[in-house]
ZAFI-921102 format. One record per residue (C-alpha): x, y, z; residue in three letters. Coordinates in steps of 0.5 Angstrom, whole numbers. Layout:
R  X  Y  Z  ALA .
...
end
This chain:
R  22  -42  -56  UNK .
R  24  -39  -61  UNK .
R  27  -32  -61  UNK .
R  28  -27  -67  UNK .
R  35  -23  -66  UNK .
R  32  -15  -65  UNK .
R  37  -13  -70  UNK .
R  34  -17  -75  UNK .
R  27  -14  -73  UNK .
R  29  -8  -74  UNK .
R  31  -9  -81  UNK .
R  25  -12  -82  UNK .
R  20  -7  -80  UNK .
R  25  -1  -84  UNK .
R  24  -5  -90  UNK .
R  16  -6  -88  UNK .
R  16  1  -87  UNK .
R  19  3  -93  UNK .
R  14  -1  -98  UNK .
R  9  4  -94  UNK .
R  12  10  -96  UNK .
R  13  8  -102  UNK .
R  6  6  -103  UNK .
R  3  13  -100  UNK .
R  8  16  -105  UNK .
R  5  13  -110  UNK .
R  -2  15  -109  UNK .
R  -1  22  -108  UNK .
R  3  27  -109  UNK .
R  9  28  -105  UNK .
R  9  36  -102  UNK .
R  12  39  -96  UNK .
R  10  40  -90  UNK .
R  16  43  -86  UNK .
R  10  47  -81  UNK .
R  6  40  -80  UNK .
R  12  36  -78  UNK .
R  14  42  -72  UNK .
R  6  41  -70  UNK .
R  7  34  -70  UNK .
R  13  35  -65  UNK .
R  10  39  -61  UNK .
R  4  35  -60  UNK .
R  9  29  -58  UNK .
R  10  33  -52  UNK .
R  5  37  -50  UNK .
R  0  34  -44  UNK .
R  -7  31  -45  UNK .
R  -12  35  -42  UNK .
R  -18  32  -43  UNK .
R  -24  38  -44  UNK .
R  -27  34  -38  UNK .
R  -27  29  -34  UNK .
R  -33  24  -37  UNK .
R  -37  23  -30  UNK .
R  -44  23  -31  UNK .
R  -45  24  -23  UNK .
R  -40  30  -23  UNK .
R  -44  35  -29  UNK .
R  -39  33  -34  UNK .
R  -34  38  -30  UNK .
R  -26  39  -31  UNK .
R  -22  35  -28  UNK .
R  -20  41  -25  UNK .
R  -26  42  -21  UNK .
R  -28  35  -19  UNK .
R  -27  32  -12  UNK .
R  -23  26  -13  UNK .
R  -17  24  -15  UNK .
R  -17  22  -22  UNK .
R  -11  20  -26  UNK .
R  -10  20  -34  UNK .
R  -6  15  -38  UNK .
R  -6  19  -44  UNK .
R  -5  16  -51  UNK .
R  2  18  -52  UNK .
R  4  15  -45  UNK .
R  1  8  -48  UNK .
R  5  9  -54  UNK .
R  13  10  -51  UNK .
R  11  5  -46  UNK .
R  8  0  -51  UNK .
R  3  -2  -47  UNK .
R  -1  -8  -49  UNK .
R  -4  -10  -43  UNK .
R  -8  -9  -37  UNK .
R  -2  -11  -32  UNK .
R  3  -7  -36  UNK .
R  -3  -1  -35  UNK .
R  -3  -2  -28  UNK .
R  5  0  -27  UNK .
R  3  8  -30  UNK .
R  0  10  -22  UNK .
R  3  8  -15  UNK .
R  -4  6  -13  UNK .
R  -6  2  -17  UNK .
R  -3  -6  -17  UNK .
R  -4  -14  -21  UNK .
R  -9  -18  -17  UNK .
R  -9  -25  -21  UNK .
R  -7  -23  -27  UNK .
R  -4  -30  -30  UNK .
R  -1  -27  -37  UNK .
R  -5  -31  -43  UNK .
R  -11  -30  -39  UNK .
R  -16  -25  -37  UNK .
R  -12  -20  -31  UNK .
R  -16  -15  -25  UNK .
R  -12  -10  -21  UNK .
R  -14  -7  -14  UNK .
R  -14  0  -14  UNK .
R  -12  4  -7  UNK .
R  -12  -4  -4  UNK .
R  -19  -6  -6  UNK .
R  -19  -11  -12  UNK .
R  -24  -8  -18  UNK .
R  -31  -13  -18  UNK .
R  -30  -15  -26  UNK .
R  -38  -15  -27  UNK .
R  -38  -7  -25  UNK .
R  -30  -4  -24  UNK .
R  -29  -3  -32  UNK .
R  -32  2  -36  UNK .
R  -31  4  -43  UNK .
R  -33  10  -44  UNK .
R  -37  11  -38  UNK .
R  -41  5  -39  UNK .
R  -40  0  -35  UNK .
R  -37  -7  -40  UNK .
R  -36  -13  -38  UNK .
R  -28  -14  -34  UNK .
R  -27  -22  -36  UNK .
R  -23  -20  -43  UNK .
R  -17  -18  -45  UNK .
R  -19  -10  -47  UNK .
R  -16  -9  -54  UNK .
R  -12  -1  -53  UNK .
R  -10  1  -60  UNK .
R  -17  4  -61  UNK .
R  -17  8  -54  UNK .
R  -16  15  -53  UNK .
R  -14  16  -46  UNK .
R  -15  11  -40  UNK .
R  -18  14  -33  UNK .
R  -16  12  -27  UNK .
R  -22  15  -22  UNK .
R  -20  13  -15  UNK .
R  -25  12  -10  UNK .
R  -31  14  -14  UNK .
R  -36  9  -12  UNK .
R  -44  10  -9  UNK .
R  -45  16  -13  UNK .
R  -43  15  -20  UNK .
R  -43  7  -20  UNK .
R  -49  5  -15  UNK .
R  -46  -2  -14  UNK .
R  -39  -4  -14  UNK .
R  -32  -4  -10  UNK .
R  -30  2  -6  UNK .
R  -23  3  -10  UNK .
R  -25  5  -16  UNK .
R  -26  5  -24  UNK .
R  -22  5  -30  UNK .
R  -26  8  -36  UNK .
R  -23  7  -42  UNK .
R  -24  14  -47  UNK .
R  -25  11  -55  UNK .
R  -21  15  -61  UNK .
R  -26  20  -64  UNK .
R  -26  22  -71  UNK .
R  -20  26  -74  UNK .
R  -17  27  -80  UNK .
R  -11  21  -78  UNK .
R  -7  15  -83  UNK .
R  -3  12  -80  UNK .
R  1  5  -79  UNK .
R  5  2  -73  UNK .
R  10  -4  -74  UNK .
R  13  -7  -67  UNK .
R  17  -13  -65  UNK .
R  21  -15  -59  UNK .
R  27  -18  -56  UNK .
R  22  -26  -56  UNK .
R  20  -25  -63  UNK .
R  13  -23  -63  UNK .
R  10  -19  -69  UNK .
R  5  -14  -68  UNK .
R  2  -9  -73  UNK .
R  -3  -3  -72  UNK .
R  -7  1  -77  UNK .
R  -10  8  -75  UNK .
R  -15  10  -80  UNK .
R  -20  16  -80  UNK .
R  -23  22  -83  UNK .
R  -29  28  -84  UNK .
R  -33  25  -88  UNK .
R  -37  32  -89  UNK .
R  -37  38  -84  UNK .
R  -42  33  -80  UNK .
R  -40  26  -81  UNK .
R  -33  23  -78  UNK .
R  -31  16  -78  UNK .
R  -25  13  -76  UNK .
R  -23  5  -76  UNK .
R  -17  1  -72  UNK .
R  -15  -5  -73  UNK .
R  -9  -9  -70  UNK .
R  -6  -16  -70  UNK .
R  0  -19  -65  UNK .
R  3  -25  -65  UNK .
R  5  -26  -58  UNK .
R  12  -30  -57  UNK .
R  11  -30  -49  UNK .
R  17  -30  -45  UNK .
R  14  -36  -41  UNK .
R  16  -42  -44  UNK .
R  9  -46  -49  UNK .
R  6  -39  -48  UNK .
R  6  -36  -54  UNK .
R  -1  -34  -58  UNK .
R  -4  -29  -62  UNK .
R  -10  -23  -62  UNK .
R  -14  -20  -68  UNK .
R  -19  -13  -65  UNK .
R  -23  -9  -70  UNK .
R  -26  -3  -68  UNK .
R  -30  3  -71  UNK .
R  -32  9  -68  UNK .
R  -36  15  -72  UNK .
R  -39  22  -70  UNK .
R  -45  26  -73  UNK .
R  -47  32  -72  UNK .
R  -54  33  -73  UNK .
R  -55  40  -71  UNK .
R  -51  46  -68  UNK .
R  -54  43  -62  UNK .
R  -55  35  -63  UNK .
R  -49  31  -63  UNK .
R  -49  23  -64  UNK .
R  -44  19  -63  UNK .
R  -42  11  -65  UNK .
R  -37  6  -62  UNK .
R  -36  -1  -62  UNK .
R  -30  -6  -63  UNK .
R  -28  -13  -63  UNK .
R  -22  -17  -60  UNK .
R  -21  -25  -61  UNK .
R  -15  -28  -57  UNK .
R  -12  -34  -56  UNK .
R  -6  -36  -51  UNK .
R  -5  -41  -47  UNK .
R  -6  -38  -39  UNK .
R  0  -40  -34  UNK .
R  -2  -42  -27  UNK .
R  1  -37  -21  UNK .
R  6  -40  -15  UNK .
R  3  -42  -9  UNK .
R  6  -42  -2  UNK .
R  10  -49  0  UNK .
R  6  -52  6  UNK .
R  2  -45  6  UNK .
R  8  -42  10  UNK .
R  14  -41  6  UNK .
R  16  -38  -2  UNK .
R  18  -42  -7  UNK .
R  26  -42  -6  UNK .
R  28  -42  -14  UNK .
R  22  -39  -18  UNK .
R  22  -38  -26  UNK .
R  19  -33  -28  UNK .
R  20  -37  -36  UNK .
R  17  -44  -33  UNK .
R  9  -46  -34  UNK .
R  7  -50  -29  UNK .
R  2  -57  -30  UNK .
R  4  -56  -38  UNK .
R  1  -62  -41  UNK .
R  1  -62  -49  UNK .
R  -6  -63  -50  UNK .
R  -8  -57  -46  UNK .
R  -11  -51  -52  UNK .
R  -10  -44  -51  UNK .
R  -16  -40  -48  UNK .
R  -20  -36  -53  UNK .
R  -23  -30  -51  UNK .
R  -28  -27  -56  UNK .
R  -30  -20  -53  UNK .
R  -34  -14  -56  UNK .
R  -36  -7  -54  UNK .
R  -41  -2  -57  UNK .
R  -45  4  -55  UNK .
R  -49  9  -58  UNK .
R  -49  16  -54  UNK .
R  -54  23  -55  UNK .
R  -53  29  -53  UNK .
R  -58  35  -54  UNK .
R  -57  41  -52  UNK .
R  -63  46  -50  UNK .
R  -61  52  -50  UNK .
R  -54  54  -47  UNK .
R  -56  53  -40  UNK .
R  -60  46  -41  UNK .
R  -58  40  -44  UNK .
R  -60  32  -44  UNK .
R  -54  26  -45  UNK .
R  -57  20  -46  UNK .
R  -52  14  -47  UNK .
R  -53  6  -47  UNK .
R  -48  0  -48  UNK .
R  -47  -8  -50  UNK .
R  -41  -11  -48  UNK .
R  -40  -19  -49  UNK .
R  -34  -23  -47  UNK .
R  -34  -31  -49  UNK .
R  -29  -35  -45  UNK .
R  -27  -42  -47  UNK .
R  -23  -44  -41  UNK .
R  -17  -49  -42  UNK .
R  -12  -50  -37  UNK .
R  -8  -55  -35  UNK .
R  -8  -51  -27  UNK .
R  -2  -52  -22  UNK .
R  -7  -52  -16  UNK .
R  -6  -55  -8  UNK .
R  -2  -61  -7  UNK .
R  -9  -65  -4  UNK .
R  -6  -72  -9  UNK .
R  2  -71  -7  UNK .
R  4  -76  -2  UNK .
R  7  -69  3  UNK .
R  0  -67  5  UNK .
R  -4  -74  4  UNK .
R  -4  -75  12  UNK .
R  -8  -67  13  UNK .
R  -3  -64  16  UNK .
R  -1  -60  11  UNK .
R  -7  -56  7  UNK .
R  -8  -58  1  UNK .
R  -10  -52  -1  UNK .
R  -3  -51  -3  UNK .
R  3  -53  -6  UNK .
R  7  -59  -1  UNK .
R  13  -56  2  UNK .
R  17  -59  -3  UNK .
R  15  -56  -8  UNK .
R  10  -61  -10  UNK .
R  3  -59  -14  UNK .
R  -3  -62  -16  UNK .
R  -5  -62  -24  UNK .
R  -11  -61  -27  UNK .
R  -14  -61  -33  UNK .
R  -20  -55  -32  UNK .
R  -24  -55  -39  UNK .
R  -30  -49  -38  UNK .
R  -32  -47  -46  UNK .
R  -37  -42  -48  UNK .
R  -37  -38  -41  UNK .
R  -41  -32  -43  UNK .
R  -42  -25  -39  UNK .
R  -47  -20  -43  UNK .
R  -47  -13  -39  UNK .
R  -52  -8  -42  UNK .
R  -54  -1  -38  UNK .
R  -58  4  -41  UNK .
R  -56  11  -37  UNK .
R  -60  19  -38  UNK .
R  -57  25  -36  UNK .
R  -61  32  -36  UNK .
R  -56  38  -33  UNK .
R  -57  45  -32  UNK .
R  -55  52  -29  UNK .
R  -59  56  -26  UNK .
R  -58  61  -20  UNK .
R  -63  63  -13  UNK .
R  -61  68  -11  UNK .
R  -54  70  -9  UNK .
R  -53  62  -11  UNK .
R  -51  59  -17  UNK .
R  -53  51  -19  UNK .
R  -50  46  -23  UNK .
R  -56  41  -23  UNK .
R  -54  34  -25  UNK .
R  -61  29  -26  UNK .
R  -60  22  -28  UNK .
R  -63  16  -28  UNK .
R  -59  9  -30  UNK .
R  -61  1  -32  UNK .
R  -55  -4  -32  UNK .
R  -56  -12  -33  UNK .
R  -51  -17  -33  UNK .
R  -53  -25  -35  UNK .
R  -48  -30  -34  UNK .
R  -49  -37  -38  UNK .
R  -44  -42  -37  UNK .
R  -43  -50  -38  UNK .
R  -42  -55  -33  UNK .
R  -34  -55  -33  UNK .
R  -29  -61  -32  UNK .
R  -24  -60  -27  UNK .
R  -20  -66  -26  UNK .
R  -14  -68  -23  UNK .
R  -10  -72  -28  UNK .
R  -2  -72  -25  UNK .
R  2  -69  -20  UNK .
R  8  -64  -21  UNK .
R  14  -60  -18  UNK .
R  16  -53  -19  UNK .
R  24  -55  -20  UNK .
R  21  -59  -26  UNK .
R  23  -56  -33  UNK .
R  17  -59  -36  UNK .
R  12  -63  -31  UNK .
R  11  -71  -33  UNK .
R  6  -71  -38  UNK .
R  -1  -75  -36  UNK .
R  -7  -76  -40  UNK .
R  -13  -71  -40  UNK .
R  -19  -73  -36  UNK .
R  -24  -77  -42  UNK .
R  -30  -72  -38  UNK .
R  -34  -66  -43  UNK .
R  -37  -61  -41  UNK .
R  -45  -61  -40  UNK .
R  -50  -56  -43  UNK .
R  -50  -48  -44  UNK .
R  -54  -46  -37  UNK .
R  -56  -39  -35  UNK .
R  -52  -38  -28  UNK .
R  -53  -30  -26  UNK .
R  -58  -25  -27  UNK .
R  -57  -18  -24  UNK .
R  -61  -12  -25  UNK .
R  -59  -5  -22  UNK .
R  -63  1  -23  UNK .
R  -61  8  -20  UNK .
R  -63  14  -20  UNK .
R  -59  19  -18  UNK .
R  -58  27  -16  UNK .
R  -53  32  -15  UNK .
R  -52  39  -14  UNK .
R  -46  44  -14  UNK .
R  -47  50  -12  UNK .
R  -42  55  -12  UNK .
R  -41  60  -6  UNK .
R  -39  66  -9  UNK .
R  -33  66  -13  UNK .
R  -28  61  -9  UNK .
R  -33  56  -6  UNK .
R  -36  50  -9  UNK .
R  -41  46  -4  UNK .
R  -43  38  -8  UNK .
R  -49  34  -5  UNK .
R  -53  28  -8  UNK .
R  -54  22  -8  UNK .
R  -56  16  -11  UNK .
R  -62  10  -9  UNK .
R  -59  4  -12  UNK .
R  -64  -1  -12  UNK .
R  -61  -8  -14  UNK .
R  -64  -15  -16  UNK .
R  -61  -21  -17  UNK .
R  -62  -29  -18  UNK .
R  -56  -34  -18  UNK .
R  -57  -42  -20  UNK .
R  -54  -48  -19  UNK .
R  -51  -53  -24  UNK .
R  -58  -57  -25  UNK .
R  -61  -49  -27  UNK .
R  -65  -48  -21  UNK .
R  -65  -42  -17  UNK .
R  -60  -42  -12  UNK .
R  -59  -35  -9  UNK .
R  -63  -29  -10  UNK .
R  -61  -22  -8  UNK .
R  -65  -16  -6  UNK .
R  -64  -10  -4  UNK .
R  -65  -2  -3  UNK .
R  -60  3  -1  UNK .
R  -58  11  -1  UNK .
R  -52  12  -2  UNK .
R  -49  20  -1  UNK .
R  -44  24  -3  UNK .
R  -42  31  -1  UNK .
R  -36  35  -2  UNK .
R  -33  42  -1  UNK .
R  -29  45  -6  UNK .
R  -25  51  -4  UNK .
R  -21  55  -10  UNK .
R  -17  61  -7  UNK .
R  -14  62  -14  UNK .
R  -15  59  -21  UNK .
R  -9  55  -21  UNK .
R  -11  52  -14  UNK .
R  -17  47  -12  UNK .
R  -17  44  -5  UNK .
R  -22  39  -2  UNK .
R  -26  36  3  UNK .
R  -30  30  0  UNK .
R  -35  24  4  UNK .
R  -38  19  0  UNK .
R  -42  12  2  UNK .
R  -41  6  -4  UNK .
R  -45  -2  -3  UNK .
R  -41  -8  -6  UNK .
R  -44  -15  -7  UNK .
R  -41  -21  -1  UNK .
R  -37  -25  -3  UNK .
R  -38  -33  -5  UNK .
R  -34  -37  2  UNK .
R  -28  -42  -1  UNK .
R  -30  -49  -2  UNK .
R  -26  -51  3  UNK .
R  -28  -48  9  UNK .
R  -35  -50  13  UNK .
R  -40  -46  10  UNK .
R  -36  -46  3  UNK .
R  -41  -43  -3  UNK .
R  -44  -38  2  UNK .
R  -45  -33  0  UNK .
R  -45  -27  5  UNK .
R  -49  -20  5  UNK .
R  -47  -13  2  UNK .
R  -43  -9  5  UNK .
R  -43  -2  6  UNK .
R  -36  3  5  UNK .
R  -35  10  6  UNK .
R  -30  14  4  UNK .
R  -27  21  7  UNK .
R  -22  24  2  UNK .
R  -19  31  2  UNK .
R  -15  33  -4  UNK .
R  -11  39  -6  UNK .
R  -10  40  -15  UNK .
R  -5  45  -17  UNK .
R  -4  47  -23  UNK .
R  3  49  -23  UNK .
R  4  51  -29  UNK .
R  1  51  -37  UNK .
R  5  45  -38  UNK .
R  5  41  -30  UNK .
R  -1  39  -26  UNK .
R  1  37  -18  UNK .
R  -4  33  -14  UNK .
R  -4  30  -7  UNK .
R  -10  27  -3  UNK .
R  -11  24  3  UNK .
R  -17  18  5  UNK .
R  -20  13  9  UNK .
R  -25  7  7  UNK .
R  -28  3  11  UNK .
R  -31  -3  9  UNK .
R  -34  -10  13  UNK .
R  -29  -15  13  UNK .
R  -31  -22  10  UNK .
R  -25  -27  11  UNK .
R  -24  -34  13  UNK .
R  -23  -35  20  UNK .
R  -20  -40  24  UNK .
R  -24  -44  29  UNK .
R  -26  -51  30  UNK .
R  -31  -53  25  UNK .
R  -28  -60  21  UNK .
R  -25  -55  15  UNK .
R  -22  -52  21  UNK .
R  -25  -45  18  UNK .
R  -31  -41  17  UNK .
R  -33  -35  12  UNK .
R  -36  -30  16  UNK .
R  -36  -22  16  UNK .
R  -34  -18  22  UNK .
R  -30  -12  24  UNK .
R  -28  -8  19  UNK .
R  -22  -7  13  UNK .
R  -20  0  13  UNK .
R  -16  4  8  UNK .
R  -11  10  10  UNK .
R  -7  12  4  UNK .
R  -3  19  2  UNK .
R  -2  19  -6  UNK .
R  1  24  -9  UNK .
R  2  26  -17  UNK .
R  6  30  -22  UNK .
R  4  31  -30  UNK .
R  7  34  -34  UNK .
R  13  38  -37  UNK .
R  19  41  -32  UNK .
R  23  47  -37  UNK .
R  22  46  -45  UNK .
R  25  38  -45  UNK .
R  24  34  -40  UNK .
R  16  32  -38  UNK .
R  15  28  -32  UNK .
R  10  23  -29  UNK .
R  11  21  -23  UNK .
R  6  18  -17  UNK .
R  7  15  -11  UNK .
R  2  12  -6  UNK .
R  3  10  2  UNK .
R  -2  5  4  UNK .
R  -4  3  11  UNK .
R  -9  -3  11  UNK .
R  -11  -7  17  UNK .
R  -17  -11  19  UNK .
R  -20  -9  26  UNK .
R  -25  -11  30  UNK .
R  -24  -19  26  UNK .
R  -25  -22  33  UNK .
R  -19  -26  30  UNK .
R  -12  -22  34  UNK .
R  -7  -26  28  UNK .
R  -10  -22  22  UNK .
R  -11  -15  25  UNK .
R  -4  -11  27  UNK .
R  -1  -11  20  UNK .
R  -1  -11  13  UNK .
R  -8  -14  10  UNK .
R  -5  -19  4  UNK .
R  -3  -15  -3  UNK .
R  -3  -9  -1  UNK .
R  4  -6  -1  UNK .
R  5  0  3  UNK .
R  9  5  -1  UNK .
R  9  4  -9  UNK .
R  12  9  -13  UNK .
R  12  10  -20  UNK .
R  16  15  -24  UNK .
R  17  16  -32  UNK .
R  21  21  -36  UNK .
R  22  24  -42  UNK .
R  28  28  -44  UNK .
R  29  31  -50  UNK .
R  35  32  -53  UNK .
R  37  40  -54  UNK .
R  43  38  -59  UNK .
R  38  34  -62  UNK .
R  30  35  -62  UNK .
R  28  30  -65  UNK .
R  31  24  -60  UNK .
R  29  23  -53  UNK .
R  30  19  -47  UNK .
R  25  16  -45  UNK .
R  27  12  -37  UNK .
R  23  10  -31  UNK .
R  23  7  -24  UNK .
R  18  2  -20  UNK .
R  18  0  -13  UNK .
R  14  -3  -9  UNK .
R  16  -5  -1  UNK .
R  15  -11  2  UNK .
R  8  -15  1  UNK .
R  4  -20  5  UNK .
R  2  -26  3  UNK .
R  -1  -29  9  UNK .
R  -7  -27  13  UNK .
R  -3  -27  20  UNK .
R  2  -23  16  UNK .
R  8  -29  17  UNK .
R  10  -28  10  UNK .
R  12  -23  5  UNK .
R  15  -23  -1  UNK .
R  21  -17  -2  UNK .
R  21  -11  -4  UNK .
R  23  -9  -11  UNK .
R  26  -3  -16  UNK .
R  24  -5  -23  UNK .
R  28  0  -28  UNK .
R  26  2  -36  UNK .
R  30  5  -41  UNK .
R  27  7  -47  UNK .
R  28  12  -54  UNK .
R  24  16  -58  UNK .
R  26  18  -65  UNK .
R  22  23  -70  UNK .
R  24  24  -76  UNK .
R  21  27  -83  UNK .
R  20  21  -89  UNK .
R  17  23  -95  UNK .
R  14  29  -92  UNK .
R  11  26  -86  UNK .
R  13  23  -79  UNK .
R  16  17  -78  UNK .
R  17  16  -70  UNK .
R  21  10  -68  UNK .
R  21  8  -61  UNK .
R  25  2  -57  UNK .
R  23  1  -49  UNK .
R  27  -4  -44  UNK .
R  22  -6  -38  UNK .
R  26  -9  -32  UNK .
R  33  -7  -35  UNK .
R  38  -11  -30  UNK .
R  33  -17  -31  UNK .
R  31  -17  -24  UNK .
R  27  -22  -21  UNK .
R  21  -20  -16  UNK .
R  14  -22  -14  UNK .
R  9  -17  -17  UNK .
R  2  -21  -14  UNK .
R  1  -24  -7  UNK .
R  -7  -24  -9  UNK .
R  -12  -28  -9  UNK .
R  -18  -30  -12  UNK .
R  -25  -35  -10  UNK .
R  -21  -35  -3  UNK .
R  -15  -38  -6  UNK .
R  -7  -34  -5  UNK .
R  -3  -34  -11  UNK .
R  4  -31  -13  UNK .
R  6  -29  -20  UNK .
R  13  -27  -22  UNK .
R  14  -20  -25  UNK .
R  16  -21  -33  UNK .
R  24  -21  -34  UNK .
R  28  -16  -38  UNK .
R  24  -14  -44  UNK .
R  26  -10  -51  UNK .
R  20  -8  -55  UNK .
R  21  -4  -62  UNK .
R  16  0  -66  UNK .
R  16  5  -71  UNK .
R  9  9  -74  UNK .
R  9  12  -79  UNK .
R  3  19  -81  UNK .
R  2  19  -89  UNK .
R  -4  23  -88  UNK .
end
């Protein structure tokens, strides 16, 4: 892999920035803007406090008045950390973790130990999007991590929470960002916006990235374009439009597996592409997300909001997939499970091709909000309805064995690809969710609030087999209650206790179980959470939460069947946790973003003693994430950045007998802001994994199969942003 020295990249970025600045100076006269530059400086260090939570079910209440744990990753944090992917985003909050997040592919995460369902776990501006995409972040103003909000807010979904991407809004901004890294990647992003009239504004974001991956043979590229518009139709009516489109191509990197199902690989290499074949094509992903929102205030007390969104992701999946050892000599006698790597490190290589894998999500939502009083009680009422439709169209894929490699090979031997071709595209899933919800926030005097509400969710889902015939039909209707009590002894402090119920779809049994392919029934989850939020100062917010979540346990139970396992629902999966968070400034020069999460995740009543009494797979008991931003008092234009990430030992088998070691990863960086031709020029240098420590970041599973993914080695990134408005 070709590596460009960072110093040469810095000089190239400086030359390009100088050219951009010269062009800007030619186009418009120079005017001193010392006051403006000071304002830019203050804005760079001020914490971002969103106007509201964006949570429809809570009447768009402030985060301080929402009885739930919510983390906001602000735009400055995204820029300073130079975050590009969902896996990198997951580092910013200790309650989050990777779950099957390969380099080069769309990624998934877990919140509070529960893996998000890509069908319902991700949102853009409050509306559900297809999670099977690489969501671009250049047009995002902030990312909201809504933890534990399941039933009332989202209906049918996993209980861990929701990731909501909030788009940038129209503003007077003109900036360009150029970036590179220690592997030679190149990144350019443009942010242009303004108010064309006092009532109508637009914002355009565009970006292109040439990716030079730390994994051999995994270079790629992506391009994105986004548009946001806002029209203030009248004093009481506002229309907002948002849309983005992204195309990307990059080879997907297979994960490791346990050797023989019991042993960690002895000498793993994070830079190695297992199963690599020269004929392997990049995974192509084309995604688009669009939404329209209208808000109308009837008067000072009542308003209505109507929103609709469309999300589409088309995946051309091409992988020389490293998986299992069914064809390896050490597994031929059946003594070693074929769905793990062989004890000597051998693994099978499959030619997997699934082009035109299309996921479409459409959602419409309407919410009526109002305030009124009944005697001594004042009420804030939210009434709403939503309809959500998801479809999957897929061609019959190719999944053929082509040869065997070994984890110690730099590259495996070259094998001929399968001569077979994918079949025609057919509908594989049609899913409808219709919901009605209501919530009443009652103010009991000056210090107490009582929240009570419920969502009536109706699901109608039908899946189809390879021939297009109906295979499974799911119909259900469930009322999901939510209640909370808030005590606010003073303005900076909120103490709350909340209870909620949620509903998630059943899991499909792995192919290697006796009932492989069977989908189990839906699961009802229950969560109890107590928390406190303290605005310690105008610039520092502190939070803490204690929660307990119950969900029926679905797992492959060992038994006497010929396959050795049957996929069942028995007992409960119980996650009990504590979360602590701090976000803001301590003094004039130090900003802190810190979180800690302690989770006990256990199986109870499963009837399988070896699966109980220990931590569940891919849920470290302890995680911490700390990010510091220190502005030097003697050089206020220069800030030192530093980070620390910790995860305790992570279970990799259902019996709890194999664990990957705990890890600590340290990050560092610099930010320097200086005037350039009357405008702000900001340099950012970030170094992830400063000490180049090897660690396993993920022991998660997908489709019932378990994988091990290494963390990224040391990576230095450099960017320069020029604001030329």
